C-alpha positions in Angstrom: -69.4 55.7 -67.4 -66.3 56.9 -68.6 -65.0 57.2 -64.9 -66.0 53.7 -64.3 -64.0 52.6 -67.5 -60.9 54.2 -66.1 -61.3 52.7 -62.6 -61.5 49.3 -64.2 -58.4 50.0 -66.3 -56.7 51.4 -63.3 -57.3 48.0 -61.4 -55.5 46.1 -64.0 -52.6 48.6 -63.6 -52.4 48.5 -59.8 -51.9 44.8 -59.7 -53.3 41.5 -61.5 -57.0 41.5 -60.8 -59.4 38.6 -60.9 -62.6 38.9 -63.0 -64.9 38.4 -60.0 -63.0 41.4 -58.4 -63.7 43.6 -61.4 -67.4 42.7 -61.1 -67.5 43.3 -57.4 -66.1 46.7 -58.1 -68.7 47.6 -60.7 -71.4 46.1 -58.5 -70.4 48.6 -55.7 -70.1 51.7 -58.1 -73.4 51.0 -59.7 -75.7 49.4 -57.0 -78.8 50.5 -58.8 -78.1 48.3 -61.7 -78.6 44.5 -61.3 -75.7 42.1 -61.1 -76.5 40.7 -64.5 -76.6 44.2 -66.2 -73.2 44.8 -64.4 -71.7 41.5 -65.7 -72.8 42.5 -69.3 -71.1 45.9 -68.8 -67.8 44.4 -67.5 -67.9 41.9 -70.3 -68.2 44.7 -72.9 -65.5 46.9 -71.3 -63.1 43.8 -71.0 -63.8 42.7 -74.5 -63.0 46.4 -75.7 -59.7 46.5 -73.6 -58.5 43.2 -75.2 -59.5 44.4 -78.7 -57.4 47.6 -78.3 -54.6 45.6 -76.6 -54.9 47.4 -73.3 -54.9 44.4 -70.9 -53.8 40.7 -71.0 -55.7 37.7 -69.6 -53.9 35.2 -67.5 -54.8 31.7 -66.1 -53.7 31.0 -62.6 -54.3 29.0 -59.5 -55.6 30.9 -56.9 -52.9 31.3 -54.1 -50.2 30.8 -56.6 -48.0 33.5 -58.1 -47.4 31.7 -61.4 -49.5 33.1 -64.4 -50.0 31.5 -67.8 -50.9 34.2 -70.5 -53.9 33.7 -72.6 -54.6 34.5 -76.2 -57.2 37.1 -77.0 -59.4 34.3 -78.4 -59.1 32.4 -75.2 -59.8 35.3 -73.2 -63.1 35.9 -75.0 -64.2 32.4 -74.2 -63.2 32.8 -70.5 -65.3 36.1 -70.3 -68.5 33.9 -71.3 -67.9 31.3 -68.8 -69.8 32.0 -65.6 -67.5 29.8 -63.5 -64.7 32.5 -63.7 -67.0 35.2 -62.5 -67.0 33.9 -58.9 -64.4 34.0 -56.4 -62.1 30.8 -56.5 -61.2 28.6 -53.8 -57.4 28.0 -52.8 -55.8 26.0 -55.7 -59.0 26.6 -57.9 -58.3 27.9 -61.6 -59.1 31.5 -62.2 -58.9 34.2 -64.6 -56.6 37.3 -63.8 -56.1 40.5 -65.8 -53.0 42.6 -66.1 -52.4 45.8 -68.2 -50.1 46.3 -71.0 -47.8 49.1 -71.7 -50.3 50.5 -74.2 -53.1 50.1 -71.4 -51.0 52.1 -68.9 -50.5 54.9 -71.6 -54.2 55.0 -72.4 -54.9 55.3 -68.7 -52.4 58.0 -67.9 -53.2 60.0 -71.1 -56.9 59.5 -70.9 -57.3 57.9 -74.3 -60.1 55.5 -73.7 -63.3 56.4 -75.4 -66.6 56.5 -73.7 -68.1 53.8 -75.8 -71.0 52.5 -73.6 
């Protein structure tokens, strides 16, 4: 599972990534698990990343470059909202995730623990 955690962290470093894209990634990496199981795993991983200050969550209108930063408390609430786990339509609000300097350091130095 540790390699999956690093792949998810890498996706936040490479570019801003939507919640739904992270779930798609996990579904492709773990096709033997149900969508629901993968969703719960992604929620745990992203909550851990938030608690460790490895990522930042943003609200965004799909198709627009402007990002509005969210607090950790707001981000936790959005993780629970099913609506943001589906691909958005153009101009629909969505949640994107980007890394922090600490997140990039944790990735490069392989400091994330295997907690799942």
